[in-house]
N, C-alpha and C positions, 0 to 999 in steps of 0.2 A: 504493500500499499504506500503510495506516495500522494500526499495532498499538497496541492500547489506545485511546489516543485514537481422432446419428451416422447419407446416407440412400441405400440401394439398395432398390428394391421387390423383396421376396423372394416366394417361392411361397406361395400361400394354402393349399396343400393340408394343412398341418399345423394349421390352425385348427379348433377344435371346432365342428362344423357347427351344434350347438344354439344356440350363442351368437352366430353370425355373421349380421350383417344382410344382407338380400338385395342383391346387386349392382344389380338393376334399380331398387330404390327409392333407393339411393344415387345411381345415375346420374341419375335423375329430378330429384333435389334438387341436382345438381351437386356432390355431396360425395364422389364416388369417389376423386378424386385424394387428398384429405385422408385418406380411410379407408385407402387403400393405403399411404400414408406412415406412418400410425399402426401398421399391421400390421407394417411393416418394423421398428419399434422394438420391437413386442411380441415378434417373433421373434428379434431380434438377440441375445438372451441365449444363443441356441444357437450363435452364431458363435465359433469357437475362437480368433479373434483378439481377443476382448475381454480386456483386462488390468484386473484389479481391484487396486488398489495401496493398502496400509494407510496411514492417516494417524494421527498421535498428537495427541490433544487436550491442549494445555497450559492448564489452568485456564480453559478457554472463551475464551482470548485468541488463540490461534494454533493452527492445524492443520498439522502438519509431517510430511513424509515423506522417506524416504531415497532418494538416487540415488547413482550412482557415475560418476566421470570418470576416464578414462585407461586405460593398459595398463602394468602391472596396475592394477585399479580402486582409486581412492581414494574413500572414502565421505563423503557430506555430508548434513546435514539441511537441507531447503529448504521454504519455503512455496510451495505451488502457487497462483499468484496470478492471478485473472482481471482484476485492475486494472492489470496491466503486461505487457509483451511480451518482456522480456529475461531471460536466465539468467546469474547471476553467482555466484561464490563467492570467498572471500578467497584472495589469493596468499600464499605463504609469506614473501614479502618485504614484506608489509604491515606498517606501523609504528604503526597506530592501536590504541588500547587494546582496542577491540572484537575485533580480530584475534587477540589473545593468549588470549581466552577462547573461541575457536571453532576448528574444523578449517580448516586452510589447505591449498591445492593446491600441490604441488611439481612444476612442469613438468619438472624434470630426471629425475624418477622415472617419467615416462610416455614409452614408446617411440613412442606415436602422436600426441604433442602437437606442434602447429605454432603458432608465434607469428605472429599477424596484425599485431600491432604498433600498430594505431591506438589513440590515446588515447581514453578514454570518461569521461563524467560522466553519472550517472543520478540523477534527482531523485525522491524519494518524499514522501508526506505526512509521514512520520516521520523522514526523514533523507536523506542523499545519500552516493553512493559515487564514487570516482574510481579509474581504473586503466587497463588496456589490454585488447585483444581477443586471444583465443587460439582455437584450434580443436582438438577432440579427440573421442574416442568417449564418449558419454554413455548411460547405462543407467538406465531406470526400470523396475524389476522385470525382466520378460522383453523389454521394448522396447528396441531398440538404435538409437541415433541416431548414425551415423558422421559424422565431419568436422563436428561441431556447433560453431558459433560460440558462444563464451560470454565473459563478462567476468571478469577477474581483478582484485579490488579491491586497491589499494595504500593507499588512505585511505578510512576509513568514519566517518561522523558520524551519531549517532542509533541505532546498532545495538548498543550495549552491553547486556549482561545479557539479550539476547533469546534464546529457546530454539531458534534456527535459525542455520545458518551463512550461507546465501544465499537467493536467491529465484529461482523458476522461473516466468517469466511465460507466461500463456496467453491474453492478448489478441490482437487482430488484428495482422498485421505492420506495419501503418501506425504503430502505437505503438512499434515496435522501433527499435533503432540502425540507421542507414542502411547498406544493402548487406549486412545479415545476415539469415539465415533463422531465425525462431523454432523452437524445438524441436518444437512440435506439427506445424508445416508440414513440417519436415524428415522426421519420422516418417511423416507421410502420404504424402509423395512417394517414400519408400523402401518403401511397401506394408506398414508395420507394422500397419495396421488397414485394414478395408475401408470403414468408415463414419467420416467426419471429424467425430467427436462425442466429447465427454467429459462426465462427470457427476460430481456430488458428493453424498455423503451425509455429513452432519456431525451428530454426536451431542452431547449435553449432559452435563456433569458426569461423564463417563467418559473416562479416558485412552485406552482402546482402542475399536475398532469403527467409526471413521470411515474413509471410503475416497474415493479418486478413481478413476474408471474411464474407460478409453480404448477407443474403437472400438465402443461399443454401450451399452445400458443393461441392468441386471439388475433385474427387477421384484420381487425379493425385498425391495427397499429402499423400496417405496412401494406404495399401494393405488390402484386406479382408474386413470383416464386422466390423461395429461399435458395441461396447458393451455398451448397454444403462444402465444408473444408475439413479434412481429417485432422484430428489432434495428433501432433508429432511426438509428443512427450507427455505421458499421463501422470504427471504430478501437477503441473501447471495446465492452464488453458492455453497451450502453445501450439502454434501453427507454423508451417513453412511458407515463406514469402519469396516470390520470384525476383522482384526488384522494386526500386523506388525511382520515379522519374519526374522530370519537370520539362515542359516544352519539347517532349519527344526524346529527351536525352537521359539516360540512366545516370542518376546522381549518387546513388547509394545502393547497397545490397546487390551489386552487379553480378555476383556469382551465386545468388540465393542467400538467404539468411532465415533466422527464426524470429517470431514475433509472439509476445504474450498479450492477450486481450484482457485488460485489467480495469474493472470498474472502480477499483480503489485508488486509481492514479488519475489525476486530472489532466496532465500534459502528455506529450509524446517524448520518449526517451530513446536514445540510440548511442552508438559509439561516437565519441567526441569529434574524431577526425571527419567522419561522414556527416555529422551534423553541421560541422563547419563548412563543408562543401555545399550543403543546401543553403546556408546562410549567405554564402558568396553569391549564389545565383539570385538570391533575394535582394542583393545589395544592402544586407543588414549590417549594422555596425555595433560594436560591443560598448555598452554604456553600464557601468556599475553591475558587472556580471550578467547583464541581460542583453540579448540581441534585439535591437530596435530598428524600425523602418520608418520612412515617412508615411503618415496616415493616408495620404493621397495614393500611396503605392497599392493599397488594397484594390483599387479600381483596375490596375493594370497587371498585377502579378499573376502568373499562371497557377493552376492547381498543382498540388503535389499528389502524385498518382502512385498508389500502392498496388502492385499487381500480385494477387494472391490466387493461387490455383488457376492461373490463366485469365482471371477476370480483373479488370481495373476497378479500383475503389478510389475515386478522386476526393481530395480534400481541398476545398476552395479557399482562397485567401481570407475570405470573410470568417472562416472557421480557424485557420492556423495563425492568423494575426489578431491579437486581442488588444483592446484599448483599455488602459488603466490610467485614469485621470487624463492627462494630455499626451501620454506616451503610447505608441503602438508597438507591441512586443510580439516576437515570435514564440510559439508554444513548443518549439523543438528545443530539447535539452540534451546535453551530452552526459556521459558518465557510465553507461552500461558495460563498458569495457573493464570495469573494476570487478565485475562478477561473471561476465560471459563475453567473449570476444566478438561475437557476431549476432547479438540479440537486440531486438527493439521491444519497447513497451508501448502498446497502443492503448492509451487511456481514454477518458470521457471525451475529449476533444474529437477523437475518431469515432467512438461509439455513439456519440449524439447524431451522427450522420446515417447510422445503420441500425435497424432493429436487429438484435442479436439473440440467437437461441443457443443454449449450451445443452448438448445431448450427451448425458453421461453413459447411457446404455451403448450407443453407437460410436462414442468417443469422437464427436465431431461438433463443429460449430456452423450455424447457419446465419448468413448475413443478407440483409435486403435493404435497400435505401428507403428511408421513411418519407 
């Protein structure tokens, strides 16, 4: 997490026949299985087990939703984070300054709380938390996750003044704390939804309207078909990217690279050298560790195009240049070479442009322009 810096094949009987491709043609082209899977998503909005949960957009830097923990429930604001796998909130005994400005969990006020006791330390791009493990009932809207393991922070660094109390991780279990079950897996194992899928619609410049949905996809949030991309490494939501280009010229990722789709990151991160190449093509200049451009440049700069699985995903200058006070800054940041030589992190700036579906069962991500 860096702040600032779902399939069962359903009946085809409900499909409108006029728009339906013939099964014979699809079978001849070996596309029938793909077609049936796509129909499952197309129909899944009729599944009563889909939960659409509202998220609040805080100045385009974080998307935050409410959950409750305990009996009776104690409410918290969390980031639903595809870049991590743990759930944590501050404990009432936390002594860090960040805890005094956020809601804290009081274990003594919950009759269903159980202390696991194991000490934990969780590292993020923006900070670190230390605390211990507990177990309690967690609710996301009408979804109930009983005996859910979660962290209670006793110390926090880097989380001051942020618009959320804790983090709810949605990455693969391999990224989580050892011997704990992430909340998505716990919900799935308890039959909270029939399809092990979640999806995000993130809006721009509006506090309300963004959602995370569990158990299926709602087609009101995008048009056309989803483009499916296989996950290349099953601890992160990581995919392979072909290249990044501007004005028809490949500017980065020229021999292919990896990208993490991360709802807990607001910007776009890449290797510093390659990000510098992109900034040169923007005629961006370095001021106080930020790359800035003339605000008029937004009218003439080309899109930055991410080619993923053979499909172009353009990011317009209105998206990758942000205005803060009277300064227009690039959202591209360097630094990923410190952890991985050839990896990019595509955060909310990218994901706002595309409805995103995270399919755990088939280990793939679906994208479609909103």
